[in-house]
LONU-98346 format. One line per field, with one value per residue (C-alpha): residue in three letters; x, y, z. Coordinates in Angstrom, 1 decimal, always signed. Layout:
BEGIN
aa = c(ala	...)
east = c(X	...)
north = c(Y	...)
up = c(Z	...)
***
This chain:
BEGIN
aa = c(met	thr	leu	arg	pro	arg	his	leu	leu	his	leu	leu	pro	ile	ala	phe	leu	val	val	phe	phe	phe	tyr	pro	leu	leu	ala	ile	leu	arg	val	ser	leu	leu	pro	asp	gly	lys	leu	ala	leu	asp	ala	leu	arg	glu	leu	ala	ile	arg	pro	tyr	tyr	leu	gln	thr	leu	trp	phe	thr	thr	trp	gln	ala	ala	leu	ser	thr	leu	leu	thr	leu	leu	val	ala	leu	pro	gly	ala	tyr	val	phe	gly	arg	tyr	arg	phe	arg	gly	arg	glu	leu	leu	lys	ala	leu	thr	thr	ile	pro	phe	val	met	pro	thr	val	val	val	ala	ala	ser	phe	arg	ala	leu	ile	gly	pro	ser	ser	arg	leu	asn	ala	leu	leu	gln	gly	leu	leu	gly	thr	asp	thr	pro	pro	ile	gln	leu	glu	arg	thr	leu	trp	leu	ile	leu	ala	ala	his	val	phe	tyr	asn	tyr	thr	ile	val	ile	arg	ile	val	gly	gly	phe	trp	ala	asn	leu	ser	arg	tyr	thr	glu	glu	ala	ala	ala	val	leu	gly	ala	asn	arg	arg	arg	val	leu	leu	his	ile	thr	met	pro	ala	leu	ala	pro	ala	leu	leu	ala	ala	ala	leu	leu	ile	phe	leu	phe	thr	phe	thr	ser	phe	gly	val	ile	leu	ile	leu	gly	gly	pro	gly	phe	ser	thr	leu	glu	thr	glu	ile	tyr	arg	gln	ala	val	val	phe	leu	lys	leu	pro	val	ala	ala	ala	leu	ser	ile	leu	gln	ile	ile	phe	thr	tyr	ala	ile	met	leu	ala	tyr	thr	arg	leu	gln	arg	arg	ile	ser	thr	pro	leu	arg	phe	gln	ser	gln	arg	gln	thr	leu	arg	pro	pro	arg	thr	ser	arg	glu	arg	leu	leu	val	ala	ile	asn	val	ile	ile	met	leu	leu	leu	leu	leu	thr	pro	leu	leu	ala	leu	val	glu	arg	ser	phe	thr	asp	ala	asp	gly	his	phe	thr	leu	ser	tyr	tyr	gln	glu	leu	pro	ile	asn	arg	arg	gly	ser	val	leu	his	val	pro	pro	leu	gln	ala	val	gly	asn	ser	val	arg	phe	ala	leu	val	thr	val	ala	leu	ala	thr	ile	leu	gly	val	val	ala	ala	trp	gln	leu	ala	gly	thr	gly	ala	ser	arg	asp	lys	arg	pro	his	arg	ser	arg	leu	leu	gly	trp	leu	asp	ser	leu	leu	met	leu	pro	leu	gly	ile	ser	ala	val	thr	leu	gly	phe	gly	tyr	ile	ile	ala	leu	gly	pro	leu	arg	thr	ser	pro	trp	leu	ile	pro	leu	ala	his	thr	leu	ile	ala	phe	pro	phe	val	val	arg	ser	val	leu	pro	val	leu	arg	gly	ile	his	pro	asn	leu	arg	glu	ala	ala	ala	val	leu	gly	ala	ser	pro	asp	arg	val	trp	lys	glu	ile	asp	leu	pro	ile	val	gly	arg	ala	leu	met	val	gly	ala	val	phe	ala	phe	thr	val	ser	met	gly	glu	phe	gly	ala	thr	leu	phe	ile	ala	arg	pro	gly	gly	ala	thr	thr	thr	ile	pro	ile	ala	ile	asn	arg	phe	leu	gly	gln	pro	gly	ala	leu	asn	phe	gly	gln	ala	val	ala	leu	ser	ser	ile	leu	met	val	val	cys	ala	ile	gly	phe	leu	ala	ile	glu	arg	phe	arg	tyr	gly	glu	ile	gly	glu	phe)
east = c(+45.9	+45.9	+44.7	+47.6	+47.1	+49.1	+45.9	+43.4	+45.2	+45.3	+41.9	+41.4	+41.2	+38.6	+36.7	+36.8	+35.9	+32.6	+31.4	+32.2	+31.6	+30.0	+27.4	+26.4	+26.0	+24.0	+21.8	+21.6	+20.6	+17.7	+16.7	+16.5	+15.0	+13.1	+12.0	+8.6	+10.4	+9.6	+11.0	+9.9	+11.4	+9.9	+13.0	+14.7	+12.1	+11.9	+15.4	+14.6	+11.7	+12.2	+14.5	+15.9	+17.8	+19.2	+20.1	+22.1	+23.7	+24.6	+25.8	+28.2	+29.4	+30.4	+31.7	+34.2	+35.4	+35.8	+37.6	+39.9	+41.0	+41.4	+43.4	+45.5	+46.2	+47.2	+49.6	+51.2	+53.4	+54.4	+55.0	+57.7	+59.4	+58.9	+59.8	+62.9	+64.8	+66.4	+66.2	+66.7	+63.3	+61.9	+61.0	+59.4	+57.7	+56.5	+55.3	+53.6	+51.4	+50.1	+48.2	+45.1	+44.6	+44.2	+42.2	+38.4	+36.1	+35.0	+38.7	+38.7	+35.8	+37.4	+40.0	+38.7	+36.1	+39.0	+41.0	+38.3	+35.1	+32.9	+34.7	+38.2	+41.2	+41.6	+37.9	+38.4	+42.0	+40.4	+37.3	+39.6	+41.6	+38.4	+36.5	+33.4	+30.5	+30.3	+33.2	+34.6	+35.1	+31.9	+32.3	+31.0	+28.3	+29.4	+30.8	+34.2	+34.5	+33.8	+36.2	+39.0	+38.5	+38.7	+41.5	+43.2	+42.3	+43.7	+46.9	+49.1	+47.8	+49.5	+52.4	+52.7	+51.8	+53.1	+55.5	+56.9	+56.7	+58.1	+60.9	+62.2	+61.6	+64.8	+66.5	+68.1	+65.2	+65.0	+68.3	+68.6	+65.5	+67.3	+70.1	+68.7	+67.1	+64.3	+63.0	+61.6	+58.3	+58.5	+60.5	+57.5	+54.4	+56.2	+58.0	+57.3	+53.9	+53.0	+55.7	+53.7	+50.0	+49.6	+50.3	+48.5	+45.2	+45.7	+46.0	+43.0	+40.7	+41.4	+41.0	+37.9	+36.5	+37.6	+35.9	+32.5	+31.9	+33.0	+30.7	+31.7	+32.6	+29.6	+27.4	+29.4	+31.0	+28.0	+25.1	+21.7	+22.0	+24.1	+23.7	+25.6	+24.9	+27.1	+24.7	+21.8	+22.2	+22.5	+19.7	+17.3	+18.5	+18.5	+16.5	+13.4	+13.6	+13.4	+15.4	+14.7	+15.5	+18.7	+19.6	+18.8	+21.4	+23.3	+23.5	+23.6	+27.3	+28.6	+28.4	+30.2	+32.7	+33.9	+33.9	+36.4	+38.3	+39.0	+40.3	+42.7	+44.0	+44.6	+46.2	+47.9	+49.8	+50.8	+53.0	+55.5	+55.8	+58.2	+59.7	+63.6	+63.6	+66.4	+67.1	+65.8	+69.8	+70.2	+67.4	+66.7	+69.2	+69.5	+68.3	+71.2	+70.0	+68.6	+65.5	+65.4	+65.8	+63.0	+60.7	+61.4	+61.0	+57.6	+56.4	+57.3	+55.6	+52.7	+52.3	+52.8	+50.2	+47.7	+48.3	+49.2	+47.8	+44.5	+45.8	+48.2	+45.0	+43.4	+46.3	+46.4	+42.3	+42.9	+45.2	+42.6	+39.6	+36.6	+38.1	+41.3	+43.4	+45.7	+44.4	+44.9	+40.9	+40.0	+42.6	+41.6	+38.0	+38.9	+38.5	+35.0	+31.7	+30.2	+26.7	+26.7	+24.7	+25.4	+25.2	+28.0	+31.4	+34.6	+36.4	+39.7	+37.7	+36.8	+40.7	+41.2	+38.4	+40.0	+43.4	+41.9	+40.4	+43.4	+45.6	+42.9	+42.6	+46.5	+46.7	+44.0	+44.6	+48.4	+47.5	+44.9	+47.0	+50.4	+48.1	+46.5	+49.7	+51.4	+49.1	+48.8	+52.7	+52.6	+55.3	+56.0	+53.9	+51.2	+53.6	+52.2	+53.0	+49.6	+48.0	+44.4	+46.3	+47.7	+43.7	+42.6	+45.1	+44.2	+40.4	+41.1	+43.5	+40.4	+38.3	+40.7	+41.1	+36.8	+36.7	+39.1	+36.5	+33.3	+31.0	+31.5	+27.9	+26.4	+29.0	+27.9	+24.3	+25.0	+25.9	+22.8	+20.7	+22.9	+24.6	+21.9	+23.0	+26.6	+25.5	+25.0	+28.6	+31.9	+33.7	+31.7	+33.9	+37.4	+35.8	+34.8	+38.4	+39.9	+38.1	+39.0	+42.8	+43.8	+44.1	+46.7	+48.6	+48.6	+49.3	+52.4	+53.8	+52.6	+55.8	+58.4	+57.2	+56.7	+60.6	+62.2	+64.5	+63.0	+66.6	+66.6	+63.4	+64.8	+68.0	+66.7	+64.2	+67.2	+69.0	+65.8	+63.8	+60.5	+58.0	+57.2	+60.6	+61.4	+58.8	+60.4	+63.8	+63.7	+60.5	+59.4	+62.9	+63.0	+59.4	+59.6	+60.1	+57.0	+54.8	+55.4	+54.3	+51.3	+50.8	+51.3	+48.9	+46.5	+46.7	+46.4	+43.0	+41.3	+42.0	+40.4	+37.4	+34.6	+31.9	+31.0	+31.7	+29.0	+26.4	+27.5	+28.4	+25.9	+25.5	+27.5	+30.9	+32.0	+31.8	+32.6	+35.7	+37.7	+35.9	+32.4	+33.0	+34.5	+31.2	+29.0	+31.3	+30.6	+26.9	+26.5	+26.4	+29.0	+33.1	+33.3	+32.2	+34.2	+36.9	+37.0	+36.6	+39.5	+41.3	+40.6	+41.2	+44.6	+45.3	+44.1	+46.6	+49.5	+49.1	+49.0	+51.9	+53.6	+52.4	+53.2	+56.7	+57.0	+56.2	+58.7	+61.4	+60.2	+59.3	+61.0	+62.9	+61.6	+59.2	+55.6	+52.2	+49.6)
north = c(+15.9	+17.8	+16.0	+16.4	+16.3	+12.6	+11.3	+12.6	+10.5	+7.4	+7.4	+7.5	+3.3	+3.0	+6.3	+4.5	+1.1	+2.6	+4.7	+2.2	-1.1	-1.3	+1.4	-0.5	-3.4	-1.9	-0.6	-4.6	-5.1	-2.6	-3.9	-7.2	-6.9	-3.4	-3.3	-0.9	+0.8	-2.3	-5.4	-7.8	-11.3	-12.8	-13.1	-14.8	-17.2	-17.9	-18.8	-21.2	-23.0	-23.2	-26.5	-24.8	-22.2	-25.0	-27.2	-23.7	-23.2	-27.1	-27.0	-23.9	-25.5	-28.8	-27.6	-25.1	-27.9	-30.1	-27.8	-26.6	-30.5	-31.1	-27.7	-28.9	-32.4	-31.2	-27.8	-29.6	-31.3	-28.2	-25.8	-29.0	-28.2	-24.6	-24.6	-26.8	-26.9	-23.9	-24.6	-22.8	-20.8	-21.0	-17.2	-17.2	-20.4	-18.7	-15.4	-17.3	-19.6	-16.7	-15.2	-17.2	-16.2	-12.5	-13.5	-12.8	-15.2	-14.8	-15.2	-18.7	-19.3	-18.4	-20.4	-23.7	-23.1	-22.6	-25.8	-28.5	-26.4	-28.4	-26.6	-27.0	-27.7	-30.9	-32.2	-31.7	-33.6	-36.6	-36.6	-37.4	-40.2	-41.7	-41.4	-40.3	-37.7	-35.9	-34.0	-36.9	-34.2	-32.7	-31.4	-27.9	-26.8	-29.9	-30.0	-31.4	-28.1	-26.1	-28.1	-27.8	-24.3	-23.6	-25.6	-23.6	-20.3	-21.3	-23.3	-20.2	-20.2	-22.8	-22.5	-18.8	-19.4	-22.8	-23.0	-19.6	-20.6	-24.1	-22.4	-20.0	-23.1	-24.2	-28.0	-28.0	-30.3	-32.2	-33.2	-33.6	-36.1	-37.9	-38.1	-39.8	-42.3	-41.2	-42.3	-39.8	-40.5	-40.1	-36.7	-35.7	-36.6	-35.7	-32.9	-31.1	-31.3	-29.7	-27.0	-26.2	-26.6	-22.7	-22.3	-25.2	-24.6	-20.6	-21.5	-24.2	-20.9	-18.7	-21.5	-22.1	-18.2	-17.8	-21.1	-20.3	-16.6	-17.7	-16.3	-16.3	-19.6	-21.2	-18.4	-18.8	-22.7	-24.4	-22.5	-22.4	-26.4	-25.0	-22.6	-21.2	-18.0	-15.7	-16.5	-16.8	-13.2	-12.2	-13.8	-12.6	-9.1	-8.7	-11.6	-11.8	-8.7	-9.9	-7.4	-9.1	-12.4	-11.1	-9.1	-12.1	-14.3	-11.6	-11.4	-15.0	-14.8	-12.2	-13.8	-16.6	-14.8	-12.9	-16.1	-17.8	-14.1	-13.8	-17.6	-17.2	-13.4	-15.2	-18.3	-15.9	-14.0	-17.9	-18.5	-15.8	-17.4	-19.2	-21.3	-21.5	-19.5	-19.5	-17.4	-19.2	-18.8	-21.4	-23.6	-23.9	-26.0	-27.6	-30.9	-33.2	-37.1	-38.4	-39.2	-35.0	-33.7	-36.0	-35.1	-31.3	-32.2	-34.0	-30.9	-28.3	-30.4	-31.3	-26.9	-26.3	-28.5	-27.2	-23.6	-22.5	-25.4	-23.3	-20.0	-21.2	-22.5	-18.8	-16.9	-19.2	-19.7	-15.7	-16.3	-19.1	-19.0	-20.9	-23.2	-23.4	-20.7	-18.2	-14.5	-11.0	-10.4	-10.5	-8.3	-5.9	-5.6	-4.5	-0.9	-0.9	-1.3	-3.8	-3.4	+0.5	+0.7	+3.3	+0.3	-1.1	+0.2	-0.5	-3.1	-1.1	+1.7	-0.9	-1.1	+2.2	+2.3	-0.4	+1.1	+4.2	+2.9	+0.7	+3.8	+5.3	+2.2	+2.3	+5.4	+5.2	+1.4	+2.6	+5.4	+3.7	+0.4	+2.2	+4.0	+0.9	-1.2	+1.1	+1.2	-2.5	-2.5	-0.9	+1.9	+5.2	+7.0	+4.0	+1.7	+0.4	-3.3	-3.4	-6.3	-4.6	-2.5	-5.8	-7.4	-4.4	-3.9	-8.0	-7.0	-4.0	-6.9	-9.4	-5.9	-4.5	-8.1	-8.5	-6.6	-9.2	-12.0	-10.5	-11.6	-9.0	-9.3	-8.6	-5.3	-4.4	-5.1	-2.8	-0.2	-0.1	+0.3	+2.8	+5.0	+7.3	+9.4	+8.2	+4.8	+5.9	+7.3	+6.3	+6.9	+4.0	+1.6	+2.5	+2.9	-0.4	-2.0	+0.2	-1.5	-5.0	-4.2	-2.6	-5.3	-6.5	-3.8	-4.1	-7.4	-6.6	-3.9	-5.2	-7.7	-5.4	-2.6	-5.5	-6.8	-2.9	-3.1	-0.9	+0.8	+2.3	+4.0	+4.9	+5.7	+8.5	+10.2	+9.9	+12.1	+14.5	+13.2	+13.5	+10.6	+12.3	+12.3	+9.2	+7.9	+9.7	+8.9	+5.4	+3.6	+4.9	+3.9	+0.4	-0.1	+1.1	-1.9	-3.7	-0.5	-1.3	-4.7	-3.7	-1.5	-3.9	-5.6	-3.2	-2.3	-6.4	-6.8	-3.8	-4.6	-8.0	-7.2	-8.7	-9.5	-6.1	-4.0	-6.4	-5.6	-1.9	-1.2	+0.9	+0.6	+2.7	+3.5	+4.9	+2.1	-0.9	-2.6	-5.5	-8.2	-6.6	-6.7	-10.4	-11.6	-9.5	-11.2	-14.9	-14.2	-13.6	-16.0	-16.6	-17.0	-13.2	-12.6	-15.6	-14.6	-11.1	-12.4	-14.5	-12.0	-9.2	-12.0	-12.6	-8.9	-9.7	-12.0	-10.4	-7.5	-9.8	-12.1	-8.8	-7.2	-10.8	-10.6	-7.1	-8.5	-10.6	-8.6	-5.6	-8.2	-7.2	-9.9	-13.6	-14.0	-12.3	-12.3	-12.8)
up = c(+19.1	+15.7	+12.4	+10.2	+6.3	+6.5	+9.0	+6.6	+3.7	+6.0	+5.8	+2.3	+1.8	+4.4	+2.9	-0.6	+0.6	+2.4	-0.7	-3.6	-1.6	+1.9	+0.6	-2.2	-0.1	+2.7	-0.7	-1.5	+2.0	+2.2	-1.2	+0.0	+3.7	+3.1	+0.0	+0.9	+3.9	+6.3	+7.5	+5.1	+4.7	+1.8	-0.3	+2.4	+3.2	-1.0	-0.7	+2.5	+1.0	-2.8	-3.8	-6.5	-4.5	-2.0	-5.2	-6.4	-2.9	-3.2	-6.5	-6.1	-2.9	-4.3	-7.6	-5.7	-3.4	-6.4	-8.8	-5.6	-5.0	-8.7	-8.8	-5.8	-7.3	-11.0	-9.7	-6.4	-8.6	-10.6	-7.3	-5.8	-8.8	-8.8	-4.9	-5.3	-8.7	-11.1	-14.6	-17.4	-18.8	-14.9	-14.5	-17.8	-17.3	-14.3	-15.8	-18.3	-15.9	-14.7	-17.9	-17.2	-14.1	-15.3	-18.7	-18.5	-18.8	-22.4	-23.2	-21.4	-23.3	-26.5	-25.8	-25.0	-27.8	-30.2	-28.6	-28.1	-29.9	-32.6	-35.3	-33.8	-35.6	-33.0	-33.4	-37.5	-37.4	-35.2	-37.4	-40.7	-38.3	-36.7	-40.2	-38.4	-39.3	-35.7	-33.8	-31.2	-28.5	-27.3	-23.8	-24.4	-21.6	-19.2	-16.2	-16.9	-19.2	-16.3	-13.9	-16.7	-17.0	-13.2	-13.3	-15.6	-14.3	-10.4	-11.4	-10.9	-7.6	-6.0	-8.1	-6.4	-2.8	-2.3	-4.9	-3.5	+0.5	-0.7	-2.6	+0.8	+3.0	+4.9	+4.0	+6.9	+8.9	+6.1	+5.4	+9.5	+9.1	+6.3	+8.0	+10.8	+8.9	+7.4	+3.9	+1.4	+1.7	+5.9	+5.2	+3.0	+5.3	+8.2	+8.1	+4.6	+4.6	+8.0	+7.2	+4.1	+5.3	+6.2	+2.4	+1.5	+3.3	+1.8	-1.8	-1.3	+0.5	-2.4	-5.0	-3.1	-3.2	-6.8	-8.3	-5.2	-7.0	-10.5	-13.4	-16.7	-16.8	-15.3	-17.7	-21.1	-20.9	-18.5	-20.3	-18.3	-17.6	-14.5	-12.2	-8.9	-6.9	-9.1	-12.2	-10.4	-9.0	-12.4	-14.1	-11.1	-11.4	-15.2	-17.3	-14.5	-12.6	-9.1	-7.5	-3.9	-4.7	-6.2	-3.3	-0.8	-2.9	-2.8	+1.2	+1.2	-0.8	+0.7	+4.3	+2.3	+1.1	+3.8	+6.0	+3.4	+3.2	+6.9	+7.1	+4.3	+5.6	+8.8	+7.2	+5.5	+8.1	+9.4	+6.8	+8.2	+11.6	+13.4	+10.3	+9.2	+5.6	+3.3	+0.0	-3.1	-4.2	-1.4	-1.7	-5.4	-7.5	-10.9	-11.3	-11.2	-11.5	-14.3	-12.4	-11.1	-14.8	-16.3	-13.6	-14.1	-17.9	-17.4	-15.0	-18.1	-20.4	-18.5	-17.9	-21.3	-22.7	-19.7	-20.0	-23.2	-25.7	-25.2	-25.7	-28.6	-29.9	-29.5	-31.4	-34.4	-34.8	-35.1	-38.2	-39.8	-42.1	-41.6	-44.6	-42.3	-44.7	-43.3	-43.0	-41.9	-42.4	-38.3	-37.5	-40.4	-39.2	-35.7	-36.9	-38.4	-36.9	-39.3	-37.8	-38.0	-34.9	-32.4	-29.6	-30.8	-31.8	-33.5	-31.5	-31.8	-29.7	-27.3	-27.2	-26.5	-23.8	-21.9	-22.0	-20.9	-17.7	-17.1	-17.1	-14.8	-12.3	-12.0	-10.5	-8.0	-7.0	-7.1	-4.2	-2.4	-1.9	-0.8	+1.6	+2.8	+2.7	+4.9	+7.3	+7.6	+8.0	+11.3	+9.8	+10.7	+13.2	+13.0	+14.6	+17.9	+19.3	+21.5	+21.3	+20.7	+17.8	+16.2	+16.0	+14.9	+11.7	+11.3	+10.6	+8.4	+6.5	+5.9	+5.4	+2.4	+1.0	+0.7	-2.5	-4.0	-3.3	-3.5	-6.1	-8.8	-10.5	-6.7	-6.4	-10.1	-8.8	-5.6	-7.7	-9.8	-7.2	-4.8	-6.7	-8.5	-11.5	-11.2	-12.2	-16.0	-15.7	-17.7	-14.7	-12.7	-14.8	-13.8	-9.6	-9.9	-11.2	-8.6	-6.0	-7.2	-8.3	-5.2	-2.8	-5.4	-4.9	-1.4	-1.3	-3.7	-1.3	+2.0	+2.1	+1.5	+4.0	+6.5	+5.5	+5.9	+9.3	+11.7	+12.3	+8.9	+10.1	+13.7	+12.6	+10.3	+12.9	+15.2	+12.9	+13.0	+9.5	+10.2	+9.2	+5.7	+5.0	+6.3	+3.7	+0.9	+1.7	+3.3	+2.3	-1.0	-3.0	-1.4	-2.0	-5.3	-7.5	-5.5	-6.5	-10.2	-9.6	-8.2	-10.6	-13.4	-11.4	-11.2	-15.3	-16.2	-13.4	-15.2	-18.8	-18.2	-15.5	-16.9	-14.5	-12.7	-16.4	-17.8	-15.2	-15.2	-19.1	-20.7	-24.4	-26.7	-27.7	-24.1	-21.6	-24.0	-23.1	-24.8	-22.6	-22.9	-26.7	-26.6	-25.0	-27.4	-30.6	-29.6	-28.8	-32.3	-34.7	-37.9	-38.7	-38.9	-35.5	-33.5	-35.7	-34.2	-30.7	-31.1	-32.4	-29.5	-27.3	-28.9	-28.1	-24.6	-23.9	-25.3	-23.0	-20.1	-21.2	-21.1	-17.5	-15.9	-17.8	-15.9	-12.8	-12.8	-13.9	-10.9	-8.0	-5.1	-3.2	-3.4	-0.5	-1.3	-0.5	-3.0)
***
């Protein structure tokens, strides 16, 4: 068989994963198991015999499970409202619920500090009302704050996966059960919940994955009193310089994350099986009774309080000085490097760096994501219904999703020990961002490619169109809007990425991004430093808000994959 250019193009995503994902992971294996060129299990043995590491693994697991359960309990009523009712501002509210998901953890930390920190407006108000000398709300560096941040972060996963699935679920079965005498509770338990099970499990697995690999929330809001596998990898590698132990912890985390991602992708594929779907134009309806209107109103209020209050507190704090007076000084300071050090940059330069890295990420992630989605969809010349090919595509789907769930710290650690001179290059940052962002492009484009009716391509082929021309004139015009969604996803993910960037960014101006600058400001005492941190956080929040409003504007159809 002649190897054509498009066949080489199909290899791009795999080649990218091999060089920038699997090779660094193999380097971690080498450091852990072959530190001197000979097999050594000392690092793994240390993990097994020291109670501290077992306690770390146990805390990582149960806090992720508890965070997942709380997120599902809090978000399921909202998913029901989004899945069954059409109301004014629905799409805008749905876009707003997604903003926290792409916020870097340093922004989440700044938001919660601005809302309930010791010097927050809320604590000052309560102190005045209660007449106390100390802030009544003292949740900093507690498990409760970690759990609240995780719910804040992952709420939108339930809204988008479960709510989106619910919105396209046919009402006919529920109506038939009601006609046969089933009450609402019985319909919910025996009809609706079994139909929603794949979506619920997929959302739960994804939330568990993100909270299992949580880094910034634990590091910044939890402090040294809480340690997960993710933060422990960072501390062992950067603070204690124990690379074999850090590598052994990374191996343990890789095993967990791949198992979770494999289960997630298989469950996700089940969402499109043998259930009867309808358009949201048919399933969604306005709330009619006073009870339904009250239900929608209560859920909207809860969403606004839970998701927007911390962000609005952040914006308000960026315009307020230490005495509570309106000020623009924090924004006016953004072009200035007050420290006068070559290791620090003016905050505005960090904004420019982030935008530049994000544009490069968009270009790379879009190319890789579209090629990968085209392969997974089985279109064009790759269309094949043989069972072994279907299994192969299933494994490939899991592998392509793996960067989405891998530890950002593990990724950065692997780059440092594996990529030699490239580890000091600014190009490494957009490459790392691309690895994290291109699975989002795949998930945006793939359902649209799978939804294109084969008759369109077959008719074009019968009329003499080559596979390349079919792609250009059939697939590309249809998939264009989904491609825009994927590009916006890639841009916002790059703008907010923190974990891997913290590991590989070098001191100086070329690699300082907005999240890195925010983290540095939060680590310094003084009102000016905190003010500049919340000002930069507000800028990043606005960028993400605009991005997700664009996603809702360009999203193709009503059934998508997260």
